[in-house]
C-alpha positions as CSV (number, residue, x, y, z in Angstrom):
1,X,-32.7,-16.4,19.8
2,X,-31.2,-19.8,18.8
3,X,-32.1,-20.6,22.4
4,X,-35.7,-19.6,21.9
5,X,-36.3,-20.9,18.8
6,X,-34.9,-24.4,20.0
7,X,-37.2,-24.3,22.9
8,X,-40.0,-23.3,20.8
9,X,-39.6,-26.2,18.7
10,X,-39.2,-28.5,21.1
11,X,-42.2,-27.1,23.5
12,X,-44.2,-27.5,20.4
13,X,-43.4,-30.5,18.9
14,X,-44.2,-32.1,22.2
15,X,-47.7,-30.6,22.5
16,X,-48.3,-31.4,18.6
17,X,-47.8,-35.1,19.7
18,X,-49.9,-35.1,22.7
19,X,-52.5,-32.9,20.9
20,X,-52.2,-35.5,17.7
21,X,-52.9,-38.5,20.1
22,X,-55.7,-36.8,22.2
23,X,-57.5,-36.3,18.9
24,X,-56.7,-39.6,17.8
25,X,-58.4,-41.1,20.8
26,X,-60.2,-38.8,23.2
27,X,-61.7,-36.7,20.9
28,X,-62.8,-39.4,18.1
29,X,-66.3,-39.8,19.7
30,X,-67.2,-35.9,20.6
31,X,-65.9,-34.3,17.1
32,X,-67.4,-35.2,14.1
33,X,-65.5,-36.1,11.2
34,X,-65.0,-32.6,9.6
35,X,-64.2,-31.6,13.0
36,X,-61.6,-34.0,13.7
37,X,-60.1,-33.5,10.2
38,X,-59.2,-29.5,11.0
39,X,-58.0,-30.6,14.4
40,X,-55.6,-32.9,12.6
41,X,-54.7,-29.9,10.1
42,X,-53.8,-27.8,13.0
43,X,-51.8,-30.9,14.7
44,X,-49.9,-31.1,11.5
45,X,-49.0,-27.7,10.9
46,X,-47.6,-27.3,14.3
47,X,-45.4,-30.4,13.8
48,X,-44.0,-29.2,10.3
49,X,-43.1,-25.9,11.6
50,X,-41.9,-26.9,15.1
51,X,-39.7,-29.2,13.3
52,X,-38.7,-25.7,11.0
53,X,-37.8,-23.8,14.7
54,X,-35.2,-26.7,15.1
55,X,-33.5,-26.6,12.2
56,X,-33.9,-22.8,11.9
57,X,-32.3,-22.9,15.4
58,X,-29.9,-24.8,14.1
59,X,-29.1,-23.5,11.0
60,X,-29.2,-19.7,10.8
61,X,-26.7,-17.1,13.1
62,X,-29.5,-14.9,14.1
63,X,-27.3,-12.0,13.4
64,X,-29.2,-10.5,11.0
65,X,-32.7,-8.2,12.1
66,X,-34.9,-10.1,9.4
67,X,-33.7,-13.7,10.8
68,X,-34.9,-12.3,14.0
69,X,-38.2,-11.3,12.6
70,X,-38.5,-14.6,10.4
71,X,-37.7,-16.6,13.9
72,X,-40.6,-14.3,15.8
73,X,-43.3,-14.9,12.4
74,X,-43.2,-18.5,12.8
75,X,-43.4,-18.6,16.9
76,X,-46.6,-16.3,16.7
77,X,-47.8,-18.0,13.7
78,X,-47.6,-22.0,15.0
79,X,-50.0,-20.7,18.1
80,X,-52.3,-18.0,16.3
81,X,-52.9,-20.4,14.0
82,X,-52.9,-24.0,15.4
83,X,-54.1,-23.1,18.8
84,X,-57.2,-20.9,17.4
85,X,-58.0,-23.8,15.1
86,X,-58.1,-26.2,18.7
87,X,-60.6,-23.7,20.0
88,X,-62.6,-23.0,17.3
89,X,-62.6,-26.8,17.0
90,X,-63.2,-27.7,20.4
91,X,-65.7,-25.0,21.7
92,X,-68.0,-25.7,18.5
93,X,-67.7,-29.3,19.6
94,X,-69.5,-28.1,22.8
95,X,-72.1,-25.8,20.9
96,X,-70.7,-22.7,21.8
97,X,-68.2,-21.4,18.7
98,X,-65.6,-18.9,20.0
99,X,-66.5,-16.7,16.8
100,X,-63.2,-14.3,18.1
101,X,-61.0,-16.9,17.0
102,X,-62.1,-17.2,13.2
103,X,-60.2,-14.2,12.3
104,X,-57.5,-15.6,14.6
105,X,-56.7,-18.3,12.2
106,X,-55.5,-16.9,8.9
107,X,-53.6,-14.2,10.7
108,X,-51.8,-17.0,12.1
109,X,-51.6,-18.1,8.5
110,X,-50.2,-14.5,7.3
111,X,-47.1,-15.0,10.1
112,X,-46.3,-18.6,8.8
113,X,-46.2,-16.9,5.0
114,X,-44.6,-14.1,6.5
115,X,-41.9,-16.8,8.0
116,X,-41.3,-18.7,5.0
117,X,-40.8,-15.2,2.7
118,X,-38.2,-14.3,5.5
119,X,-36.6,-17.8,5.4
120,X,-36.5,-17.7,1.7
121,X,-34.6,-14.1,1.6
122,X,-32.1,-15.4,4.0
123,X,-31.7,-18.8,2.5
124,X,-30.2,-17.2,-0.3
125,X,-28.4,-14.7,1.0
126,X,-26.6,-17.1,3.9
127,X,-26.1,-19.6,1.1
128,X,-24.4,-16.8,-1.5
129,X,-21.8,-16.6,1.8
130,X,-21.1,-20.6,1.9
């Protein structure tokens, strides 16, 4: 699991840099200010959580099921949250908003919240053993 978190952390981090540059340069003239702000929100959350995945992969031993669940909540939550925002923004900029993605964003957000809850529980539990 540690290797998986480090791999996803690296890939999500790299993609956040690429998408951030793409949004700042290529999409600046295509998106309206609200759409650009939403796109940037997806990039920011993706980068914050990519860094967290790397920290988790270095810090936790992943010997406990709750730590594995925490990792999967973050991996899946990042994908559902940020990538659904990208899809919603890009499709609406072309006049064909993919409404199916609307409920996906809050589901991704709930998984991120669940990941943070698991993180808090595991951090307190793990710190007690140090």
